[in-house]
C-alpha positions as CSV (number, residue, x, y, z in Angstrom):
1,M,120.0,87.5,110.4
2,S,117.1,89.8,111.3
3,A,114.6,88.5,113.9
4,V,111.8,90.3,112.1
5,P,110.7,88.6,108.9
6,E,110.4,90.8,105.8
7,D,107.0,91.3,104.1
8,R,106.2,89.0,101.3
9,M,102.9,90.7,100.2
10,T,101.9,94.3,99.4
11,P,99.4,95.9,101.8
12,K,96.7,95.5,99.2
13,E,97.5,91.9,98.6
14,R,97.6,91.2,102.4
15,V,94.3,92.9,103.2
16,G,92.5,91.6,100.1
17,S,93.6,88.0,100.8
18,L,92.5,88.4,104.5
19,L,89.0,89.5,103.4
20,Q,88.8,86.6,101.0
21,G,89.9,84.0,103.6
22,K,93.1,83.3,101.8
23,P,96.6,82.9,103.4
24,I,98.5,86.0,104.3
25,D,102.1,86.6,105.2
26,R,101.3,88.4,108.5
27,V,98.5,90.2,110.3
28,P,97.7,93.6,108.6
29,A,98.7,96.6,110.7
30,V,96.7,99.8,110.6
31,P,97.6,102.6,113.1
32,V,94.6,104.9,112.4
33,L,96.6,108.0,111.5
34,L,94.2,110.9,110.5
35,N,95.2,114.5,111.3
36,G,98.6,113.3,112.6
37,A,99.6,112.8,108.9
38,A,100.2,116.5,108.8
39,R,103.2,116.1,111.0
40,V,105.0,113.8,108.5
41,V,105.3,116.6,105.9
42,G,105.4,119.6,108.3
43,Y,102.0,121.1,107.7
44,T,99.9,122.6,110.4
45,V,96.7,120.6,110.9
46,K,94.6,123.5,109.7
47,E,96.8,123.9,106.6
48,M,96.3,120.2,105.7
49,V,92.6,119.7,106.4
50,T,91.5,122.5,104.1
51,D,93.4,121.4,101.0
52,G,92.8,118.0,99.3
53,E,96.2,118.0,97.6
54,K,97.9,118.5,101.0
55,V,95.8,115.8,102.6
56,A,96.9,113.4,99.9
57,R,100.6,114.4,100.1
58,A,100.6,113.9,103.8
59,H,98.9,110.5,103.8
60,V,101.1,109.2,101.0
61,A,104.2,110.3,102.9
62,A,102.9,108.8,106.1
63,Y,102.2,105.5,104.3
64,R,105.7,105.4,102.9
65,K,107.3,106.2,106.2
66,Y,105.3,103.9,108.5
67,G,104.2,101.1,106.1
68,S,100.5,101.0,107.3
69,D,98.4,98.4,105.5
70,M,95.7,100.9,104.8
71,I,95.5,104.7,104.3
72,T,92.8,106.2,106.5
73,I,91.5,109.7,105.5
74,L,89.3,111.7,107.9
75,T,89.8,115.1,109.4
76,A,86.6,115.6,111.4
77,T,83.6,113.4,112.1
78,A,81.4,116.5,111.7
79,S,82.5,117.1,108.0
80,M,79.2,115.8,106.6
81,A,77.2,117.9,109.2
82,E,79.4,120.9,108.1
83,A,78.3,120.4,104.5
84,M,74.7,120.3,105.8
85,G,75.1,123.6,107.7
86,T,76.9,123.0,111.0
87,R,79.7,125.5,111.6
88,L,83.1,124.1,112.5
89,A,86.1,125.9,114.1
90,Y,89.6,125.2,112.7
91,P,92.4,125.4,115.2
92,E,95.9,125.6,113.8
93,E,97.2,122.5,115.5
94,N,94.2,120.4,116.3
95,A,91.3,118.7,114.6
96,P,88.3,120.8,113.6
97,Y,85.4,120.8,116.1
98,I,81.8,121.9,116.2
99,E,81.3,125.6,116.9
100,T,77.5,125.9,116.1
101,P,75.2,123.0,115.2
102,F,72.9,123.7,112.3
103,L,69.7,122.7,114.1
104,L,69.1,125.0,117.1
105,S,65.6,123.6,117.9
106,E,63.4,120.8,116.7
107,D,61.4,123.3,114.7
108,D,64.5,123.8,112.5
109,V,64.1,120.3,111.0
110,D,62.3,121.9,108.1
111,R,65.5,123.7,107.2
112,L,67.3,120.4,106.2
113,H,68.1,120.7,102.5
114,P,69.7,118.5,99.8
115,V,73.5,118.3,99.9
116,D,75.7,118.2,96.9
117,V,78.5,115.9,98.0
118,H,80.7,117.1,95.2
119,R,80.5,120.7,96.1
120,D,79.3,121.4,99.7
121,G,81.5,122.0,102.7
122,R,84.9,120.3,102.7
123,L,83.5,117.1,101.1
124,P,85.4,118.0,97.8
125,V,88.6,118.0,99.9
126,Y,88.1,114.4,100.8
127,L,87.3,113.4,97.2
128,E,90.3,115.1,95.9
129,A,92.5,113.6,98.6
130,T,91.1,110.1,97.9
131,A,91.6,110.3,94.2
132,R,95.1,111.6,94.5
133,C,96.1,108.9,96.9
134,V,94.6,106.2,94.7
135,E,96.4,107.6,91.7
136,E,99.8,107.6,93.5
137,V,99.7,104.4,95.6
138,G,96.4,102.7,94.9
139,E,98.0,99.8,93.2
140,E,99.7,98.8,96.4
141,V,97.4,99.9,99.3
142,F,93.7,100.4,99.9
143,V,92.7,104.0,100.5
144,G,90.0,104.1,103.2
145,T,87.9,107.2,103.2
146,L,86.2,107.4,106.6
147,F,82.8,109.0,107.0
148,A,80.6,109.7,110.0
149,G,77.6,107.4,110.1
150,S,74.0,108.5,110.4
151,F,73.8,108.7,114.2
152,T,77.0,110.7,114.5
153,T,76.0,113.0,111.7
154,A,72.5,113.6,113.2
155,A,74.0,114.4,116.6
156,S,76.5,116.8,114.9
157,L,73.6,118.6,113.4
158,Y,71.8,119.2,116.7
159,G,74.4,118.7,119.4
160,T,75.0,115.4,121.0
161,A,73.3,115.9,124.4
162,K,70.2,117.5,122.9
163,F,70.0,114.8,120.2
164,V,70.2,111.9,122.7
165,K,67.4,113.5,124.7
166,T,65.2,113.6,121.6
167,L,65.5,109.8,121.3
168,H,63.2,109.6,124.4
169,R,61.2,112.9,124.0
170,N,60.6,113.1,120.3
171,P,61.7,109.9,118.4
172,D,59.9,111.1,115.3
173,F,62.2,114.1,115.1
174,A,65.3,111.8,115.7
175,H,64.2,109.4,112.9
176,R,63.6,112.2,110.5
177,V,67.1,113.6,111.0
178,L,68.6,110.1,110.8
179,R,66.7,109.4,107.6
180,Y,68.1,112.6,106.1
181,A,71.6,111.7,107.2
182,T,71.3,108.2,105.8
183,D,70.1,109.3,102.4
184,T,72.9,111.8,102.1
185,N,75.5,109.3,103.2
186,R,74.3,107.0,100.5
187,D,75.3,109.7,98.0
188,W,78.5,110.2,99.8
189,I,79.4,106.4,99.7
190,E,78.8,106.4,96.0
191,A,81.1,109.5,95.5
192,I,83.9,107.9,97.6
193,V,83.7,104.7,95.6
194,A,83.8,106.6,92.3
195,A,87.0,108.3,93.6
196,G,88.5,104.9,94.1
197,G,88.3,104.9,97.9
198,V,86.9,102.3,100.3
199,P,84.1,103.9,102.5
200,V,84.6,103.2,106.2
201,N,81.6,103.9,108.5
202,C,82.6,105.6,111.8
203,E,80.2,106.1,114.7
204,P,82.0,107.8,117.5
205,I,78.7,109.0,119.1
206,A,76.7,105.8,118.6
207,T,78.7,104.2,121.4
208,G,78.0,102.0,124.4
209,S,79.4,104.9,126.4
210,I,76.3,106.8,125.6
211,L,73.6,104.4,124.3
212,G,72.1,101.3,125.9
213,T,71.4,98.1,123.9
214,E,67.7,98.9,123.2
215,M,68.3,102.5,122.0
216,F,71.2,101.3,119.8
217,R,68.8,98.8,118.2
218,R,66.1,101.4,117.6
219,F,68.1,104.4,116.5
220,V,71.4,103.0,115.1
221,V,70.9,99.5,113.7
222,P,68.4,100.3,110.9
223,Y,70.5,103.0,109.4
224,L,73.8,101.3,110.0
225,T,72.5,98.2,108.3
226,E,71.3,100.1,105.3
227,L,74.7,101.9,104.8
228,Q,76.7,98.7,105.3
229,D,74.5,96.9,102.8
230,Y,75.0,99.8,100.4
231,V,78.8,99.6,100.7
232,K,78.6,95.8,100.0
233,S,76.5,96.4,96.9
234,F,79.7,97.9,95.3
235,G,81.5,94.6,96.0
236,L,83.4,96.2,98.9
237,P,83.7,95.0,102.5
238,A,81.6,96.9,105.1
239,L,84.1,98.1,107.7
240,S,82.5,100.0,110.6
241,H,84.1,101.6,113.7
242,I,82.5,102.5,117.1
243,C,84.4,104.6,119.6
244,G,84.5,104.1,123.4
245,R,83.0,101.2,125.3
246,I,81.1,98.8,123.1
247,D,80.2,95.9,125.5
248,S,76.5,96.9,125.6
249,V,76.1,97.3,121.9
250,L,78.2,94.4,120.5
251,D,75.3,92.1,119.8
252,P,73.3,94.5,117.7
253,F,76.4,95.9,116.1
254,V,77.4,92.5,114.8
255,E,73.8,91.7,113.9
256,S,73.7,94.8,111.7
257,G,75.8,92.9,109.1
258,P,79.3,94.5,109.0
259,S,82.2,92.6,107.3
260,V,84.7,93.9,109.8
261,I,84.1,95.7,113.1
262,S,86.7,98.1,114.5
263,V,86.6,98.2,118.3
264,D,88.0,100.7,120.7
265,V,87.6,99.9,124.5
266,A,86.9,96.2,124.8
267,D,88.6,93.0,125.9
268,M,89.8,91.7,122.5
269,G,90.0,88.1,123.9
270,Y,86.3,88.2,124.8
271,V,85.3,89.9,121.5
272,S,87.3,87.3,119.5
273,R,85.9,84.3,121.4
274,T,82.4,85.5,121.2
275,Y,82.1,87.0,117.7
276,G,85.2,85.8,115.8
277,T,83.3,83.2,113.9
278,R,80.8,85.7,112.6
279,V,82.7,88.9,111.7
280,G,86.2,90.1,111.0
281,L,87.8,92.1,113.8
282,M,90.0,95.1,114.0
283,G,91.7,96.8,117.0
284,N,92.6,97.8,119.6
285,V,95.9,99.1,120.8
286,R,95.3,102.1,123.0
287,P,96.0,105.2,121.1
288,A,96.7,107.6,123.9
289,E,98.1,105.5,126.7
290,T,100.4,103.4,124.5
291,V,101.0,105.1,121.1
292,L,101.1,108.7,122.3
293,L,102.6,108.3,125.8
294,G,104.3,105.0,125.6
295,T,107.7,103.9,124.2
296,P,108.6,101.6,121.3
297,E,109.0,98.8,123.9
298,S,105.5,99.3,125.4
299,V,104.0,99.5,121.9
300,D,105.7,96.2,121.0
301,Q,104.4,94.5,124.1
302,E,100.9,95.7,123.7
303,V,100.8,94.6,120.1
304,K,101.9,91.1,121.2
305,Q,99.2,91.1,123.9
306,I,96.5,92.1,121.5
307,L,97.5,89.5,119.0
308,D,97.6,86.8,121.7
309,Q,94.1,87.9,122.8
310,A,92.7,87.9,119.2
311,G,94.0,84.4,118.7
312,A,92.9,82.4,115.6
313,N,90.0,84.6,114.4
314,P,88.3,82.6,111.7
315,C,86.9,85.7,110.0
316,G,90.3,87.5,110.0
317,F,91.9,90.0,112.3
318,V,93.5,93.4,111.6
319,L,95.8,94.9,114.1
320,A,94.8,98.6,114.6
321,T,94.7,101.3,117.2
322,G,91.4,101.5,119.0
323,C,90.8,105.0,117.7
324,E,92.7,107.9,116.0
325,V,96.4,108.0,116.6
326,P,96.9,111.3,118.6
327,I,98.5,114.1,116.5
328,D,101.7,114.3,118.4
329,S,102.4,110.6,118.8
330,P,106.2,109.9,118.5
331,P,107.1,108.6,115.0
332,E,109.2,105.8,116.6
333,N,106.1,104.4,118.3
334,L,104.3,104.2,114.9
335,L,107.2,102.5,113.4
336,A,107.3,100.1,116.4
337,F,103.6,99.3,115.9
338,V,104.0,98.0,112.3
339,Q,107.3,96.3,113.1
340,A,105.7,94.5,116.0
341,A,103.0,93.2,113.6
342,R,105.8,91.8,111.4
343,K,107.4,90.2,114.5
344,Y,104.4,88.6,116.2
345,G,101.9,88.4,113.3
346,Q,103.8,85.6,111.5
347,R,101.4,82.8,112.4
348,E,100.4,79.6,110.6
349,R,96.8,80.1,111.7
350,L,96.7,83.3,109.6
């Protein structure tokens, strides 16, 4: 007899029941596989990220191989900024990165222009990939289409270091760019929903590793709250992720009204004890140290540790990596991740 119980729900049933506060068979498991999906079908990263059909084929294949409880689609957090005019570089075997920001000086703010989210940049690639995934496996699993939040998009338009300096030197400029990014992201959320996806707000730059509590409240919370409320207006949960250390921004992050927060570098025990009665939690197995460089045994043990730390979270808990699974992570470690959720996530309190 196997020591690992078999699943009794589909991923969609499991996650949907969790969000509704209903019983589930085990904790959902979401290793955040983004560009690494290319490896499952033998594409180069560049080959995949420029073709919506290939993005979909790779993610469906990865879902079927690893059994994640959500498909997560994103190839670059600067994709919206690219549609706005920022230039990206496309390495063959790595994620796209910013080559030249669109705004070279504060005077360039007048160059900001309306974005057609159905035509500009690589946004159509995301919509095609989302729709194809939904068509093929949407009956059994949610398709999460990740997008860069307003702060990250604004920083990607001007350059992170320069943009953070403007928060102090020229806050009016910062708010103008943030307003533009938010208005465009509202259109983007609507397009994702129309394609059948679940919009997931990602803020890798609006992190406690860069911002203090007060600056986060002033320049992140108003726009984050607006976008989360807009997602919820479609009857969907507002799932938001922040990269890096988040200790200094957890209070305002939770106060902004997300349904679920995805955390990266944090003590999950503290986060669960402090915020678990107010918001759903998601995280935070280390993607590099454990999933990339570890073994199936070390993945198994860290999953157990995270689940023990999360405890009986009243608002629900999703086991996930703290950030993107590195592209060359061993397949056996990803399989061990989901298998460990089956092994240790069978709890009456869930």
